[in-house]
SERO-4910 file (N, C-alpha, C, O; in steps of 0.05 Angstrom, whole numbers):
BEGIN
 pado doro    nc1    nc2    nc3   cac1   cac2   cac3    cc1    cc2    cc3    oc1    oc2    oc3
  Unk    A     89   -116   -165    108    -96   -182    134    -96   -176    137    -96   -152
  Unk    A    149    -96   -185    181    -90   -178    195    -88   -206    194   -103   -225
  Unk    A    210    -60   -204    225    -55   -234    263    -47   -222    275    -35   -204
  Unk    A    266    -56   -236    305    -57   -238    312    -52   -256    301    -59   -276
  Unk    A    340    -31   -256    356    -18   -275    370    -40   -281    383    -50   -262
  Unk    A    372    -48   -299    398    -77   -304    419    -66   -309    439    -69   -295
  Unk    A    418    -48   -336    446    -37   -353    439     -9   -359    416      1   -356
  Unk    A    458      3   -365    454     34   -371    476     48   -384    498     44   -374
  Unk    A    475     62   -401    502     76   -412    519     91   -388    507    112   -382
  Unk    A    536     87   -378    555    102   -356    560    132   -367    568    139   -389
  Unk    A    554    148   -345    555    169   -344    539    189   -370    551    205   -384
  Unk    A    506    183   -373    503    186   -390    493    218   -398    483    224   -419
  Unk    A    498    236   -377    499    266   -382    527    279   -399    529    300   -413
  Unk    A    544    259   -392    565    270   -406    561    263   -430    560    282   -445
  Unk    A    558    239   -442    542    233   -471    529    251   -480    538    263   -499
  Unk    A    505    259   -468    487    275   -480    507    312   -493    505    325   -514
  Unk    A    524    316   -466    526    344   -467    548    349   -499    548    367   -516
  Unk    A    564    322   -498    586    318   -515    570    311   -547    580    321   -568
  Unk    A    555    299   -548    532    302   -576    528    330   -579    538    344   -596
  Unk    A    515    337   -563    501    361   -568    529    380   -569    528    393   -591
  Unk    A    555    387   -553    567    410   -572    574    400   -591    578    419   -606
  Unk    A    580    374   -606    591    367   -636    579    383   -651    590    394   -670
  Unk    A    556    387   -645    531    406   -663    544    436   -676    543    448   -698
  Unk    A    557    441   -649    567    474   -652    599    475   -649    610    494   -639
  Unk    A    609    459   -657    638    460   -649    657    456   -687    652    440   -705
  Unk    A    673    473   -686    686    461   -709    708    440   -703    712    421   -717
  Unk    A    720    445   -683    746    419   -684    719    390   -675    695    391   -676
  Unk    A    735    367   -666    719    348   -666    724    334   -639    746    328   -630
  Unk    A    701    329   -629    701    319   -601    719    297   -589    727    292   -566
  Unk    A    722    284   -618    737    256   -593    766    266   -595    780    249   -585
  Unk    A    778    284   -601    799    297   -600    808    313   -573    830    321   -565
  Unk    A    776    312   -559    780    333   -536    768    322   -508    748    308   -505
  Unk    A    789    333   -485    780    325   -461    742    340   -457    736    361   -468
  Unk    A    727    329   -446    704    342   -440    708    357   -422    690    357   -405
  Unk    A    726    372   -417    725    405   -401    732    420   -425    723    442   -429
  Unk    A    747    408   -438    748    422   -466    721    429   -484    715    452   -490
  Unk    A    709    409   -489    684    404   -505    657    429   -485    638    439   -496
  Unk    A    663    432   -463    639    446   -448    657    467   -446    641    485   -439
  Unk    A    680    478   -448    689    500   -441    672    529   -442    671    545   -423
  Unk    A    660    533   -465    644    555   -468    622    561   -457    615    584   -453
  Unk    A    603    529   -451    579    530   -433    584    550   -410    606    551   -400
  Unk    A    562    567   -402    559    579   -373    561    558   -354    552    536   -361
  Unk    A    571    562   -330    571    552   -308    594    551   -295    612    553   -311
  Unk    A    605    548   -266    623    554   -243    641    525   -247    666    529   -248
  Unk    A    633    502   -248    647    472   -249    633    459   -279    620    471   -296
  Unk    A    641    429   -278    631    419   -294    603    412   -292    588    414   -312
  Unk    A    596    404   -268    566    391   -262    549    422   -271    527    419   -282
  Unk    A    558    446   -266    535    467   -273    535    472   -298    513    477   -308
  Unk    A    560    472   -315    558    475   -332    542    447   -354    529    453   -374
  Unk    A    546    428   -349    516    407   -351    492    412   -346    476    408   -365
  Unk    A    479    421   -320    462    430   -313    450    451   -335    428    449   -346
  Unk    A    465    467   -340    458    491   -352    457    478   -382    435    479   -392
  Unk    A    479    466   -400    470    448   -426    440    438   -422    421    447   -435
  Unk    A    440    424   -408    423    403   -411    387    413   -410    369    404   -423
  Unk    A    386    436   -389    365    451   -395    356    466   -414    332    471   -417
  Unk    A    377    476   -430    382    495   -445    369    476   -468    351    486   -481
  Unk    A    379    448   -475    371    433   -496    341    422   -490    327    419   -510
  Unk    A    333    415   -467    304    408   -463    282    436   -465    259    432   -474
  Unk    A    289    456   -459    279    483   -459    262    495   -493    243    508   -499
  Unk    A    285    480   -505    291    490   -540    289    460   -560    298    459   -583
  Unk    A    278    439   -547    267    426   -559    287    410   -578    278    401   -599
  Unk    A    315    406   -569    332    396   -570    342    368   -568    364    363   -559
  Unk    A    322    349   -578    323    314   -559    339    302   -570    351    283   -559
  Unk    A    345    311   -599    362    286   -611    393    283   -594    409    268   -605
  Unk    A    402    298   -566    429    287   -562    414    262   -545    422    239   -546
  Unk    A    392    271   -531    384    248   -513    376    220   -523    371    204   -505
  Unk    A    374    210   -549    376    188   -558    397    170   -555    396    145   -558
  Unk    A    419    184   -547    445    163   -540    448    143   -522    455    120   -526
  Unk    A    441    154   -505    441    141   -469    414    117   -480    394    121   -493
  Unk    A    424     98   -468    410     78   -469    405     62   -443    426     53   -434
  Unk    A    379     53   -424    376     45   -406    354     13   -400    330     12   -404
  Unk    A    366     -5   -392    348    -30   -397    340    -36   -365    353    -33   -344
  Unk    A    315    -45   -371    294    -49   -340    283    -75   -343    272    -83   -363
  Unk    A    288    -90   -317    271   -116   -323    248   -103   -299    252    -88   -280
  Unk    A    219   -116   -312    201   -109   -301    187   -137   -287    186   -157   -302
  Unk    A    178   -141   -263    164   -163   -258    143   -158   -244    142   -142   -225
  Unk    A    122   -177   -255     89   -173   -235     70   -161   -252     47   -155   -246
  Unk    A     82   -155   -279     56   -133   -289     33   -143   -309     39   -156   -329
  Unk    A      9   -138   -303    -11   -161   -321      2   -162   -352     22   -153   -361
  Unk    A    -18   -177   -364    -16   -179   -397    -39   -147   -410    -39   -137   -432
  Unk    A    -52   -141   -390    -66   -119   -396    -40    -93   -400    -36    -79   -420
  Unk    A    -27    -91   -372     -6    -69   -372     12    -79   -400     17    -58   -412
  Unk    A     23    -98   -413     45   -105   -427     31    -90   -448     42    -72   -459
  Unk    A      6    -98   -454     -4    -87   -483      0    -60   -493     10    -52   -514
  Unk    A    -13    -46   -466     -4    -20   -470     30     -8   -473     35     11   -488
  Unk    A     44    -17   -462     66    -12   -466     84    -19   -494    100     -5   -508
  Unk    A     76    -44   -496     84    -52   -524     75    -32   -543     87    -30   -565
  Unk    A     59    -19   -539     50     -2   -565     79     16   -572     87     19   -595
  Unk    A     92     27   -550    111     43   -561    133     39   -583    146     18   -584
  Unk    A    135     52   -595    163     47   -619    187     62   -604    186     79   -587
  Unk    A    208     50   -615    234     50   -606    238     43   -575    255     52   -560
  Unk    A    221     29   -570    232     10   -545    236    -24   -555    223    -39   -569
  Unk    A    254    -24   -543    259    -65   -541    251    -84   -524    259    -82   -500
  Unk    A    238   -102   -531    225   -117   -503    233   -149   -516    239   -157   -539
  Unk    A    231   -161   -489    236   -193   -494    219   -198   -465    226   -191   -443
  Unk    A    192   -213   -475    171   -223   -451    169   -246   -449    170   -262   -467
  Unk    A    164   -253   -416    166   -282   -418    142   -289   -428    122   -275   -427
  Unk    A    145   -319   -441    130   -343   -458    109   -346   -444    112   -341   -420
  Unk    A     89   -354   -451     70   -371   -437     65   -387   -461     42   -396   -462
  Unk    A     79   -391   -480     85   -420   -494    102   -440   -476     96   -463   -468
  Unk    A    123   -425   -473    144   -447   -465    142   -447   -418    150   -464   -403
  Unk    A    131   -425   -413    123   -432   -387     95   -434   -381     75   -421   -388
  Unk    A    100   -456   -365     68   -460   -361     62   -460   -326     79   -463   -308
  Unk    A     37   -456   -323     33   -443   -288     16   -475   -279     -6   -476   -267
  Unk    A     33   -499   -289     19   -519   -277     19   -530   -245      7   -548   -234
  Unk    A     44   -509   -234     41   -518   -206     40   -488   -188     55   -479   -171
  Unk    A     18   -479   -197      5   -455   -185    -16   -459   -168    -36   -465   -182
  Unk    A    -23   -457   -141    -46   -473   -130    -73   -447   -132    -77   -425   -122
  Unk    A    -84   -460   -147   -110   -437   -148   -120   -419   -123   -127   -395   -125
  Unk    A   -120   -437    -95   -124   -421    -75   -100   -397    -68   -103   -380    -51
  Unk    A    -83   -400    -80    -63   -376    -78    -77   -358    -98    -87   -338    -87
  Unk    A    -81   -359   -125    -90   -345   -135   -112   -329   -120   -113   -304   -120
  Unk    A   -129   -346   -108   -141   -326    -91   -137   -303    -75   -156   -288    -70
  Unk    A   -115   -301    -67    -92   -290    -46    -85   -280    -57    -64   -272    -47
  Unk    A    -89   -269    -90    -64   -249   -100    -49   -259   -111    -36   -241   -124
  Unk    A    -39   -281   -115    -19   -291   -136    -19   -293   -162    -43   -293   -167
  Unk    A     -6   -295   -186     -8   -296   -210    -28   -279   -221    -33   -282   -245
  Unk    A    -41   -264   -209    -58   -253   -226    -59   -216   -213    -68   -213   -190
  Unk    A    -52   -199   -224    -54   -166   -213    -85   -165   -213   -100   -170   -232
  Unk    A    -91   -156   -183   -119   -149   -176   -121   -115   -177   -108    -98   -164
  Unk    A   -138   -111   -192   -142    -77   -188   -157    -70   -167   -175    -83   -156
  Unk    A   -145    -44   -160   -158    -26   -134   -186    -28   -130   -195    -30   -108
  Unk    A   -202    -27   -152   -231    -26   -160   -242    -51   -152   -266    -51   -151
  Unk    A   -227    -78   -144   -237   -104   -142   -242    -92   -104   -265    -96    -95
  Unk    A   -229    -85    -93   -230    -92    -63   -236    -56    -48   -245    -52    -25
  Unk    A   -232    -39    -63   -238     -9    -49   -266     -4    -58   -271     -8    -82
  Unk    A   -283      4    -46   -305     19    -53   -307     49    -67   -324     58    -83
  Unk    A   -287     61    -57   -283     90    -64   -260     96    -85   -250    117    -91
  Unk    A   -252     67    -96   -236     68   -129   -266     77   -147   -289     71   -142
  Unk    A   -253     93   -170   -265    109   -182   -245    107   -210   -226    123   -212
  Unk    A   -249     87   -231   -232     88   -257   -246    101   -282   -270    106   -282
  Unk    A   -233    105   -298   -232    123   -322   -252    109   -340   -247     87   -349
  Unk    A   -279    124   -348   -296    113   -359   -315     90   -344   -332     74   -351
  Unk    A   -303     99   -319   -326     81   -298   -357     98   -301   -359    122   -301
  Unk    A   -376     81   -305   -405     93   -301   -418     98   -278   -440    108   -275
  Unk    A   -400     88   -259   -418     92   -227   -393    110   -217   -372    117   -227
  Unk    A   -405    113   -193   -386    126   -172   -369    109   -149   -359     87   -154
  Unk    A   -368    119   -129   -367     99   -105   -383     84   -100   -406     90   -104
  Unk    A   -376     56    -88   -404     38    -73   -401     37    -49   -383     48    -35
  Unk    A   -422     18    -40   -422     17    -17   -404    -13    -11   -393    -27    -28
  Unk    A   -404    -18     25   -390    -46     25   -397    -68     11   -384    -83     -4
  Unk    A   -419    -67     18   -436    -93      8   -425   -106    -24   -416   -128    -30
  Unk    A   -429    -82    -40   -428    -77    -76   -392    -90    -74   -381   -107    -87
  Unk    A   -386    -75    -58   -348    -78    -65   -346   -106    -60   -332   -119    -75
  Unk    A   -358   -118    -39   -350   -146    -23   -357   -161    -42   -339   -176    -51
  Unk    A   -384   -163    -56   -395   -176    -84   -376   -173   -103   -365   -194   -110
  Unk    A   -368   -150   -116   -346   -145   -134   -327   -163   -132   -323   -180   -150
  Unk    A   -308   -159   -105   -280   -179    -94   -284   -210    -99   -265   -224   -105
  Unk    A   -312   -223    -95   -322   -253    -96   -318   -256   -122   -303   -272   -132
  Unk    A   -335   -237   -137   -339   -250   -173   -307   -243   -175   -296   -265   -174
  Unk    A   -292   -228   -178   -264   -222   -190   -254   -245   -186   -247   -258   -206
  Unk    A   -250   -254   -159   -229   -275   -147   -233   -308   -151   -216   -326   -150
  Unk    A   -265   -310   -157   -274   -336   -166   -270   -340   -193   -262   -361   -202
  Unk    A   -276   -317   -206   -275   -323   -233   -238   -327   -241   -234   -349   -252
  Unk    A   -222   -316   -238   -193   -318   -237   -179   -340   -229   -160   -349   -241
  Unk    A   -187   -348   -207   -182   -377   -195   -195   -399   -212   -184   -420   -218
  Unk    A   -214   -392   -219   -236   -417   -233   -216   -420   -262   -210   -443   -271
  Unk    A   -206   -393   -275   -194   -394   -298   -167   -414   -301   -162   -429   -320
  Unk    A   -150   -409   -272   -132   -423   -273   -135   -447   -263   -115   -461   -258
  Unk    A   -159   -454   -258   -162   -487   -248   -164   -502   -279   -149   -520   -288
  Unk    A   -185   -491   -293   -192   -493   -323   -163   -494   -332   -152   -516   -335
  Unk    A   -151   -473   -337   -127   -478   -351   -103   -502   -343    -88   -512   -360
  Unk    A   -101   -509   -311    -85   -540   -302   -108   -554   -316    -97   -570   -332
  Unk    A   -125   -555   -318   -141   -585   -320   -141   -587   -356   -142   -607   -370
  Unk    A   -139   -563   -364   -132   -573   -399   -102   -575   -407    -95   -577   -430
  Unk    A    -86   -574   -390    -55   -582   -394    -55   -608   -391    -45   -621   -409
  Unk    A    -70   -629   -361    -76   -643   -358    -91   -664   -378    -87   -688   -377
  Unk    A   -102   -655   -389   -115   -669   -417   -106   -667   -439   -117   -674   -460
  Unk    A    -75   -652   -436    -58   -659   -457    -48   -633   -474    -27   -633   -488
  Unk    A    -74   -604   -468    -74   -589   -495    -39   -568   -485    -31   -560   -463
  Unk    A    -31   -566   -503     -6   -551   -499    -15   -521   -493    -35   -510   -501
  Unk    A      7   -511   -474      4   -484   -458      2   -457   -477     -7   -436   -470
  Unk    A     15   -464   -507      4   -441   -522    -23   -446   -524    -38   -426   -527
  Unk    A    -33   -465   -523    -71   -462   -531    -86   -455   -504   -104   -438   -501
  Unk    A    -74   -477   -477    -88   -468   -459    -92   -443   -445   -108   -433   -429
  Unk    A    -70   -436   -456    -68   -399   -441    -90   -385   -442    -98   -369   -426
  Unk    A   -102   -394   -468   -129   -371   -477   -147   -371   -462   -165   -354   -465
  Unk    A   -147   -392   -439   -165   -382   -418   -159   -363   -396   -176   -352   -382
  Unk    A   -134   -360   -397   -130   -349   -370   -127   -315   -373   -113   -302   -389
  Unk    A   -142   -307   -354   -151   -281   -350   -123   -261   -360    -99   -265   -356
  Unk    A   -135   -240   -373   -113   -214   -384    -98   -199   -356    -79   -184   -358
  Unk    A   -107   -204   -338    -92   -196   -311    -74   -215   -308    -69   -216   -284
  Unk    A    -60   -233   -322    -48   -249   -312    -23   -235   -315    -14   -222   -334
  Unk    A     -9   -242   -284     24   -231   -283     42   -240   -309     37   -261   -320
  Unk    A     64   -219   -319     78   -233   -338    105   -214   -331     97   -193   -321
  Unk    A    137   -216   -334    156   -212   -327    169   -200   -365    166   -212   -386
  Unk    A    182   -176   -361    199   -171   -389    218   -151   -380    221   -138   -359
  Unk    A    229   -153   -399    253   -134   -394    250   -117   -424    242   -124   -447
  Unk    A    261    -90   -412    257    -65   -445    271    -55   -443    283    -57   -421
  Unk    A    284    -33   -467    314    -21   -468    301      1   -481    290     -4   -503
  Unk    A    300     18   -474    300     55   -491    322     74   -487    340     68   -471
  Unk    A    322     99   -501    341    116   -502    333    129   -485    311    121   -477
  Unk    A    343    154   -471    333    171   -446    309    193   -459    293    206   -446
  Unk    A    312    194   -485    284    212   -498    260    198   -504    239    210   -505
  Unk    A    262    170   -508    241    153   -510    233    149   -478    210    147   -469
  Unk    A    255    148   -465    229    143   -433    218    166   -421    201    168   -403
  Unk    A    234    191   -436    213    214   -427    190    215   -438    171    223   -424
  Unk    A    185    207   -474    164    208   -481    147    182   -469    123    185   -465
  Unk    A    158    159   -464    136    138   -448    124    152   -427    101    149   -421
  Unk    A    148    174   -411    132    184   -386    113    206   -393    104    219   -374
  Unk    A    109    211   -408     93    244   -426     66    222   -428     46    235   -422
  Unk    A     60    193   -435     45    189   -441     24    167   -416      0    166   -412
  Unk    A     47    153   -405     46    129   -388     41    146   -363     20    140   -351
  Unk    A     52    162   -355     56    176   -327     37    197   -324     34    205   -301
  Unk    A     22    207   -344     -3    232   -341    -28    219   -326    -30    194   -323
  Unk    A    -45    238   -316    -60    228   -286    -80    212   -301    -91    194   -288
  Unk    A    -89    215   -329   -108    204   -340   -103    179   -358   -116    172   -377
  Unk    A    -77    164   -347    -66    138   -352    -79    116   -335    -88    122   -313
  Unk    A    -80     91   -345    -89     76   -325    -73     71   -298    -51     82   -294
  Unk    A    -82     58   -283    -69     58   -253    -51     49   -260    -33     65   -265
  Unk    A    -45     22   -264    -21     -1   -264     -7     18   -282      5     36   -271
  Unk    A     -7     17   -306     23     29   -320     35     53   -312     59     59   -315
  Unk    A      7     72   -295     25     96   -286     43     85   -260     61    102   -257
  Unk    A     45     74   -249     57     58   -226     79     49   -234     99     51   -220
  Unk    A     79     39   -255    105     21   -271    118     47   -273    134     53   -255
  Unk    A    113     62   -293    124     84   -299    137    106   -279    160    114   -285
  Unk    A    126    114   -261    134    131   -239    157    100   -224    178    108   -233
  Unk    A    160     88   -217    183     66   -211    204     63   -230    226     56   -223
  Unk    A    198     71   -259    222     69   -281    237     95   -272    259     94   -263
  Unk    A    219    121   -276    222    151   -276    237    154   -252    255    171   -254
  Unk    A    236    141   -224    249    137   -201    284    129   -204    305    136   -193
  Unk    A    276    111   -225    308    103   -227    325    121   -248    348    129   -245
  Unk    A    308    126   -268    314    148   -280    329    174   -273    348    183   -286
  Unk    A    318    182   -255    322    198   -240    358    195   -225    375    213   -228
  Unk    A    362    171   -212    390    165   -209    404    161   -230    428    169   -230
  Unk    A    392    149   -250    414    141   -269    423    173   -284    447    178   -287
  Unk    A    408    187   -290    412    209   -303    402    234   -295    391    247   -312
  Unk    A    405    246   -267    399    258   -255    387    289   -261    368    302   -251
  Unk    A    401    292   -275    397    326   -282    378    330   -303    363    350   -303
  Unk    A    378    309   -325    362    314   -343    324    300   -331    303    301   -344
  Unk    A    329    290   -302    299    282   -298    299    294   -281    276    294   -273
  Unk    A    317    310   -264    308    333   -253    292    352   -268    271    360   -259
  Unk    A    305    361   -297    289    385   -303    264    366   -317    244    380   -318
  Unk    A    261    344   -325    235    339   -340    218    338   -321    195    343   -325
  Unk    A    229    329   -294    204    330   -264    189    352   -266    166    352   -273
  Unk    A    210    383   -258    196    399   -254    191    421   -280    180    442   -274
  Unk    A    198    417   -311    184    433   -324    173    415   -344    164    428   -362
  Unk    A    170    390   -349    162    377   -369    139    359   -367    121    360   -384
  Unk    A    136    339   -345    128    320   -334     98    330   -340     92    351   -331
  Unk    A     82    318   -353     48    323   -356     43    340   -385     20    340   -392
  Unk    A     61    352   -399     62    358   -428     60    335   -440     82    324   -441
  Unk    A     40    323   -453     36    303   -454     38    297   -493     20    306   -508
  Unk    A     58    282   -503     66    275   -528     86    298   -537     84    303   -561
  Unk    A    100    311   -526    117    339   -535    143    325   -547    155    333   -567
  Unk    A    150    302   -530    183    289   -542    173    267   -560    191    251   -560
  Unk    A    155    260   -573    150    241   -592    170    239   -610    182    260   -616
  Unk    A    178    214   -622    205    215   -638    186    214   -670    198    214   -691
***
């Protein structure tokens, strides 16, 4: 899995603070410098003033200003299962790699056995991995070896049968029905800072499924560079409080 920040609002926290100050100023923020807009906010310098205001907004549940900055991420190599969870979120825009127009006719099924094209869950090879709703605990090496064999043979056979259907003239949009839900997909998604925190509330939580949690943590790492004061406060004071920022 790989997550890349493609594009984002420049100086997002200036945008957040300007929007928030607009609500409480008699003058028009469009006619004033940022220093004038922030003049009455506590802090020695402009960075300290931004930190003060952003912390105040988040701690008081004033989330509207965080809807102005937008970020666009490219995600490579998540499963269709993970994508199905992710695309349930409202107010996120998606473009998803099509399995109608992109065929996997040149993928070697032997490479699928080695981990190409299909996301392999940790439980397929780790005897100590215990997932949510799993009826048993850790297993022995013999059991996990058989588990890995069954998984590997199943996904590689699905790809072989998919390619055979293509050879028999079936359209990719129909042949794809035999591919596993773990088939890798690439997507592009855009959301505002508030929605990103909401997605993190739901998908970085300890009880989230392992793959979407990993993806969300990668997104948060990029967000911390893009919008540092906001996501530093979120990480320290808000992360894990599930569903608090729901639109």
